[in-house]
C-alpha positions as CSV (number, residue, x, y, z in Angstrom):
1,M,111.7,41.4,83.0
2,K,110.6,37.8,82.3
3,L,107.3,36.6,83.6
4,V,105.5,33.3,83.2
5,V,101.9,33.2,82.2
6,Q,100.0,30.0,82.8
7,V,97.2,28.8,80.5
8,R,95.1,25.7,80.9
9,L,94.8,23.3,78.0
10,L,91.5,21.7,77.2
11,P,92.5,18.6,75.2
12,T,90.1,15.9,74.0
13,P,90.7,12.3,75.4
14,P,92.8,11.3,72.4
15,E,94.8,14.5,72.6
16,A,95.3,14.0,76.4
17,A,96.5,10.5,75.8
18,A,99.0,11.7,73.2
19,L,100.3,14.4,75.5
20,E,100.7,11.9,78.3
21,A,102.6,9.5,76.1
22,T,104.9,12.4,75.0
23,L,105.7,13.3,78.6
24,R,106.4,9.7,79.5
25,A,108.7,9.2,76.6
26,C,110.6,12.5,77.2
27,N,111.1,11.8,80.9
28,E,112.1,8.2,80.4
29,A,114.7,9.4,77.9
30,A,115.9,12.1,80.3
31,T,116.3,9.5,83.1
32,W,118.4,7.4,80.7
33,V,120.5,10.4,79.7
34,S,121.0,11.2,83.4
35,G,122.4,7.8,84.0
36,V,124.9,8.2,81.1
37,A,125.9,11.6,82.4
38,F,126.4,10.2,85.9
39,E,128.5,7.2,84.7
40,M,130.7,9.2,82.3
41,D,130.8,12.3,84.5
42,V,129.7,14.4,81.5
43,K,127.3,17.2,82.5
44,S,127.8,19.8,79.7
45,N,125.2,20.0,77.0
46,F,127.3,19.7,73.9
47,A,129.5,16.9,75.3
48,L,126.5,14.9,76.5
49,R,124.9,15.3,73.1
50,E,127.6,13.4,71.4
51,H,127.0,10.3,73.6
52,T,123.2,10.3,73.7
53,Y,121.6,12.1,70.7
54,R,121.4,9.2,68.2
55,Q,120.4,6.6,70.8
56,I,117.5,8.8,72.0
57,K,116.2,9.3,68.5
58,A,116.4,5.6,67.7
59,R,115.0,4.2,71.0
60,W,112.2,6.7,71.7
61,G,111.5,8.1,68.3
62,L,111.6,11.7,69.5
63,G,112.0,14.6,67.1
64,A,115.3,16.5,66.9
65,Q,114.1,19.5,68.9
66,A,112.6,17.3,71.6
67,V,115.9,15.4,71.9
68,Q,117.8,18.7,72.3
69,H,115.4,19.7,75.1
70,V,115.7,16.3,76.9
71,I,119.5,16.6,77.0
72,K,119.4,20.3,78.1
73,K,116.8,19.4,80.8
74,T,119.2,16.8,82.2
75,C,122.1,19.2,82.2
76,D,120.0,21.8,83.9
77,A,119.0,19.3,86.6
78,Y,122.6,18.6,87.4
79,A,123.4,22.3,87.5
80,T,120.6,22.8,90.0
81,L,121.8,19.9,92.1
82,K,125.3,21.3,92.1
83,A,124.0,24.7,93.2
84,A,121.9,23.2,96.0
85,L,124.8,21.2,97.3
86,K,127.0,24.3,97.3
87,A,124.4,26.3,99.1
88,G,124.1,23.6,101.8
89,N,120.4,22.9,101.0
90,L,121.0,19.2,101.1
91,G,122.9,19.1,104.4
92,R,126.6,18.9,105.1
93,P,129.0,16.8,103.0
94,G,129.0,13.3,104.2
95,S,125.5,13.5,105.8
96,K,122.9,10.9,104.8
97,R,120.8,13.3,102.8
98,Y,123.9,14.7,101.0
99,R,125.1,11.2,100.1
100,R,121.7,10.2,98.9
101,A,121.7,13.1,96.5
102,V,125.2,12.6,95.0
103,E,125.6,8.8,95.0
104,K,123.0,8.1,92.3
105,P,121.9,9.8,89.1
106,V,119.0,12.3,88.9
107,A,115.7,10.7,88.0
108,F,112.7,12.3,86.3
109,R,109.1,11.7,87.1
110,P,107.1,10.0,84.3
111,Q,104.8,13.0,84.1
112,G,107.4,15.7,84.8
113,A,107.3,19.0,82.9
114,Q,108.8,19.2,79.4
115,P,110.0,22.4,77.7
116,Y,108.8,23.4,74.2
117,D,110.2,26.0,71.8
118,D,108.5,27.8,68.8
119,R,109.5,24.9,66.5
120,M,107.5,22.5,68.5
121,L,104.6,24.8,69.6
122,S,102.7,27.5,67.8
123,W,100.0,29.8,69.2
124,Q,96.8,31.1,67.8
125,I,96.0,33.4,70.7
126,D,93.0,35.1,69.2
127,Q,91.4,31.7,68.5
128,R,92.6,30.2,71.8
129,R,94.2,27.3,70.0
130,I,97.7,25.8,69.9
131,S,99.5,23.4,67.6
132,I,101.8,21.2,69.5
133,W,104.3,18.4,68.7
134,T,103.7,14.9,70.3
135,T,105.2,11.5,69.8
136,A,101.9,10.7,67.9
137,G,102.5,13.5,65.5
138,R,101.6,17.2,65.3
139,M,98.3,18.0,67.0
140,K,96.5,21.1,65.7
141,D,93.6,23.1,67.2
142,V,94.2,22.1,70.8
143,A,92.0,24.4,72.8
144,F,93.2,26.4,75.8
145,T,91.7,29.0,78.2
146,A,93.1,31.9,80.2
147,A,92.0,35.1,81.8
148,P,91.7,38.1,79.4
149,E,94.6,40.0,81.0
150,H,96.8,36.9,80.5
151,L,95.8,36.6,76.9
152,A,96.7,40.2,76.4
153,T,100.1,39.6,77.9
154,L,100.7,36.6,75.7
155,A,99.7,38.5,72.6
156,L,102.0,41.4,73.3
157,H,105.0,39.9,75.2
158,R,105.3,36.2,74.7
159,K,108.9,35.3,73.8
160,G,111.0,32.2,74.4
161,E,110.2,28.7,75.6
162,S,107.1,27.2,77.2
163,E,106.6,24.3,79.5
164,L,104.0,21.5,79.2
165,V,102.8,20.6,82.7
166,Y,100.4,17.9,83.9
167,R,99.1,18.4,87.5
168,D,96.1,17.0,89.3
169,G,94.5,15.7,86.1
170,M,94.8,19.0,84.3
171,W,97.1,20.2,81.5
172,F,98.9,23.5,81.5
173,L,101.3,25.5,79.4
174,N,103.7,27.9,81.2
175,A,104.6,30.6,78.6
176,T,107.6,32.9,79.1
177,C,106.9,36.6,78.5
178,E,109.3,39.5,78.4
179,V,107.4,42.4,80.0
180,P,108.9,46.0,79.9
181,E,109.8,47.5,83.3
182,A,108.9,51.0,84.5
183,A,111.7,53.5,84.9
184,P,113.2,53.0,88.4
185,N,112.4,55.6,91.1
186,T,115.9,56.6,92.2
187,D,114.8,59.4,94.5
188,P,112.0,58.1,96.7
189,V,110.4,60.6,99.1
190,D,110.2,58.0,101.9
191,F,109.7,54.3,102.5
192,L,106.7,52.2,103.1
193,A,107.8,49.6,105.6
194,I,106.3,46.2,106.0
195,D,106.4,44.1,109.2
196,L,105.8,40.5,108.4
197,G,104.2,38.1,110.9
198,I,102.0,35.1,111.5
199,V,99.1,36.6,113.5
200,N,99.2,39.7,111.2
201,I,100.5,38.8,107.8
202,A,101.7,42.3,107.0
203,T,101.6,45.6,108.9
204,T,102.6,48.8,107.1
205,S,104.3,51.9,108.6
206,D,101.1,53.8,107.6
207,G,99.2,51.8,110.2
208,Q,97.4,49.4,108.0
209,I,97.2,45.8,109.3
210,M,96.5,42.8,107.1
211,A,95.3,40.2,109.6
212,G,96.0,36.6,109.1
213,R,93.0,35.3,111.1
214,E,91.2,33.9,108.1
215,L,94.3,32.2,106.6
216,N,95.4,30.7,110.0
217,R,91.9,29.3,110.6
218,L,92.0,27.7,107.1
219,R,95.4,26.2,107.8
220,A,94.3,24.8,111.2
221,R,91.2,23.3,109.7
222,E,93.1,21.7,106.8
223,R,95.7,20.2,109.2
224,T,92.9,18.7,111.4
225,L,91.1,17.4,108.4
226,R,94.2,15.8,106.9
227,T,95.0,14.1,110.2
228,K,91.5,12.6,110.4
229,L,91.5,11.4,106.8
230,R,95.0,9.8,107.2
231,K,93.8,7.9,110.3
232,K,90.7,6.7,108.5
233,N,92.7,5.6,105.4
234,T,89.7,4.3,103.4
235,P,89.6,4.6,99.6
236,S,87.2,7.6,99.9
237,A,89.4,9.2,102.5
238,R,92.4,8.9,100.2
239,R,90.4,10.3,97.3
240,R,89.4,13.3,99.4
241,L,93.0,13.9,100.5
242,K,94.1,13.9,96.9
243,K,91.4,16.3,96.0
244,R,92.2,18.7,98.7
245,R,95.9,18.9,98.3
246,R,97.4,22.2,97.4
247,K,94.1,24.0,98.5
248,E,95.8,25.6,101.5
249,A,98.8,26.7,99.3
250,R,96.5,28.2,96.6
251,R,94.7,30.2,99.2
252,A,97.9,31.5,100.8
253,R,99.2,32.4,97.4
254,D,96.1,34.3,96.5
255,I,96.2,36.3,99.7
256,N,99.9,37.1,99.3
257,H,99.4,38.3,95.7
258,K,96.6,40.6,96.8
259,I,98.7,42.1,99.7
260,A,101.8,42.5,97.4
261,K,99.7,44.2,94.8
262,H,98.2,46.6,97.3
263,V,101.6,47.5,98.9
264,V,103.3,48.1,95.6
265,A,100.4,50.2,94.3
266,E,100.4,52.4,97.4
267,A,104.2,52.9,97.3
268,E,104.1,53.8,93.6
269,R,101.2,56.2,94.1
270,T,103.0,58.1,96.9
271,G,106.5,58.0,95.3
272,R,107.9,55.9,98.1
273,G,110.2,52.9,98.2
274,I,109.4,49.6,100.1
275,A,111.3,48.4,103.1
276,L,111.3,44.7,104.0
277,E,112.9,42.5,106.7
278,D,115.6,40.1,105.7
279,L,114.3,37.0,107.4
280,K,116.6,34.6,105.7
281,G,117.4,31.7,108.1
282,I,114.7,32.4,110.5
283,R,113.4,28.8,110.5
284,E,116.8,27.6,111.6
285,R,117.3,30.3,114.3
286,G,113.9,29.9,116.0
287,R,113.3,27.5,118.8
288,L,109.6,26.9,119.3
289,R,107.2,24.9,121.4
290,K,105.5,22.0,119.6
291,P,102.1,23.7,119.2
292,Q,103.8,26.6,117.3
293,R,105.9,24.6,114.9
294,A,103.2,23.9,112.3
295,A,102.1,27.5,112.1
296,H,105.7,28.7,111.9
297,S,106.6,26.1,109.2
298,S,103.6,27.1,107.0
299,W,104.4,30.9,107.3
300,S,104.9,32.0,103.7
301,F,106.9,35.2,104.4
302,A,109.4,34.3,101.6
303,Q,106.7,34.0,99.0
304,L,105.1,37.4,100.1
305,G,108.5,39.0,99.9
306,Q,109.2,37.5,96.5
307,F,105.8,38.8,95.2
308,I,106.4,42.3,96.5
309,A,110.0,42.3,95.0
310,Y,109.0,41.3,91.5
311,K,105.9,43.6,91.4
312,A,108.0,46.5,92.7
313,R,110.6,45.8,90.1
314,R,108.0,45.9,87.4
315,A,106.6,49.2,88.7
316,G,110.0,50.8,89.2
317,V,109.6,51.0,93.0
318,P,112.9,50.6,95.0
319,V,113.1,47.9,97.6
320,V,115.4,47.9,100.7
321,Y,116.0,44.9,102.9
322,V,117.0,45.6,106.5
323,D,118.2,43.5,109.5
324,P,115.1,42.8,111.6
325,A,117.0,42.3,114.9
326,Y,115.4,44.0,117.9
327,T,112.8,45.9,115.8
328,S,110.0,44.4,118.0
329,R,111.8,45.6,121.2
330,T,112.9,49.0,120.1
331,C,110.8,52.1,120.7
332,A,110.1,53.9,117.5
333,Q,109.7,57.2,119.4
334,C,112.9,57.3,121.6
335,G,115.0,54.3,120.4
336,H,115.0,52.6,123.8
337,I,115.6,48.8,123.5
338,D,114.1,46.5,126.2
339,K,112.6,43.1,126.1
340,A,109.9,44.3,128.5
341,N,108.8,46.9,126.0
342,R,106.9,44.1,124.2
343,V,104.0,43.8,126.6
344,S,102.1,41.2,124.5
345,Q,101.8,39.9,121.0
346,A,99.6,42.9,120.1
347,W,100.9,45.8,122.2
348,F,104.1,47.7,122.7
349,A,104.7,50.0,125.7
350,C,108.1,51.8,126.1
351,R,109.6,51.5,129.6
352,S,111.6,54.7,129.0
353,C,109.2,57.3,127.4
354,G,105.9,55.6,127.9
355,F,105.1,55.5,124.2
356,V,102.3,53.0,123.5
357,D,101.4,51.6,120.1
358,H,100.4,48.4,118.3
359,A,103.5,46.1,118.4
360,D,103.6,45.4,114.7
361,R,103.0,49.0,113.8
362,N,105.9,50.0,116.1
363,S,108.1,47.4,114.4
364,S,107.2,48.7,110.9
365,R,108.2,52.2,111.9
366,N,111.6,50.9,113.1
367,I,112.0,49.1,109.7
368,R,111.1,52.3,107.9
369,A,113.7,54.3,109.8
370,R,116.5,51.8,109.1
371,A,115.6,51.6,105.4
372,W,115.7,55.4,105.1
373,A,119.0,55.6,106.9
374,L,120.5,52.9,104.6
375,W,119.2,54.6,101.5
376,R,120.7,58.0,102.5
377,R,124.0,56.3,103.1
378,G,123.9,55.1,99.5
379,A,124.2,51.4,100.3
380,Q,124.3,49.4,97.1
381,S,123.7,45.7,96.7
382,T,121.1,43.2,95.5
383,A,118.0,41.8,97.0
384,P,118.2,38.2,98.5
385,A,117.9,35.7,95.6
386,H,114.6,33.7,95.6
387,S,114.0,30.6,93.6
388,P,111.9,31.3,90.5
389,N,108.4,30.0,90.8
390,R,106.9,28.9,87.6
391,R,103.4,30.4,88.0
392,V,101.4,33.2,86.7
393,G,103.1,36.6,87.1
394,Q,106.2,35.2,88.7
395,D,109.7,36.5,87.8
396,A,111.1,33.7,85.6
397,N,114.8,34.8,85.6
398,A,116.8,31.6,86.1
399,A,119.6,33.2,88.0
400,P,119.7,36.1,90.5
401,Q,120.6,39.3,88.7
402,P,121.6,42.7,90.2
403,V,118.7,45.1,89.9
404,A,119.3,48.8,90.4
405,P,116.4,49.9,92.5
406,V,116.7,46.9,94.9
407,V,119.0,47.2,97.9
408,Q,120.0,44.8,100.7
409,A,122.4,46.0,103.3
410,R,123.0,46.1,107.0
411,D,123.8,49.3,108.9
412,L,127.0,48.6,110.9
413,S,127.8,52.2,111.8
414,P,128.3,53.0,115.5
415,G,125.2,54.0,117.4
416,S,122.9,52.3,114.9
417,L,119.8,50.5,116.0
418,T,120.8,47.5,113.9
419,R,122.5,44.6,115.7
420,R,123.9,41.3,114.6
421,S,121.8,39.1,116.8
422,G,118.4,39.1,118.5
423,P,114.9,37.8,117.9
424,P,113.3,38.9,114.6
425,C,110.0,40.8,114.9
426,G,106.6,39.6,113.8
427,C,107.0,36.1,114.9
428,A,104.9,36.3,118.0
């Protein structure tokens, strides 16, 4: 499988100036190519190359490989836009957002990321140095730093393109690595089910609860602080806002990585698969009071599910996605479904058999039962496709691919607990 390892560059001021000039030239050229592609309605790589290659070299002085990557980056941007329009991510055809996306050419930020191949970039990993092409010439011995495990991954598995990224005053290289996968476990003894929520980020069917109290407090504090700084709107307040941006996202990402690592390790150790809820579309389905909207919008369930999926794939652990409908109202002991069973956010009490348990733990047991039933029926499909995230340890496959140990299915057999409608669990 393909993973992306991120390293931080440590350029000197002249080197940083050359890198910035390179990004600006490449993105300015890409914006011009985008305009040509839009006017002539030519979006394929080879056809667009005939109309723009010589002009780019003459006007911006880019090398041959850089020109190729500029044209390819433009074509990839239009392919991404086409996929987003087809999926309905930009609204319905004719809507204001849809028209704004299709009525003008794609534009690139002056400091947008630029791909590099091995002809433009060479690595000396043991010395923590790179040699990189710029518009000012080849720069050798540019220092970089990374964690020891990331350096080991680079040394053993780096293959393919890298991306030069400028973010928050820092320079990074995202290097693609092809890491071998473990043999898939095609005969799990059981499933470790995960109930996802806001109050409790994840609750396993083993009874372990990963509380979200710390993360929710951080998010509430950051929202309050951002509101105060925006109202103040002084130069120092704007500097502080800029400094603190992405802090909340970085903290949430770190917590999700740790939870995913723990869940996959436990499933691998016990020879089990992992069962997750298919929460696609939950933001559109839910109707919330105003105080709940911010917490619901910042709920990073998709990121946690993506982390679990790629770590499980690397470890050979099967993953099953189940319909979450009524899992929070169904008794895991007798199967009785009743809205009144959910006494509170934390507790579940069955009105039929009197079974009492933690609400999220009861939900996770229902998810486990559904996953096991689906697996025994031999349901075969693929996991929901997630957008690749270009960060350390993320699956970097550009398009969703069928993966043998990953299953998504809905049990539609008579008498099943699965239903086509109803509130998803873990949202209270």
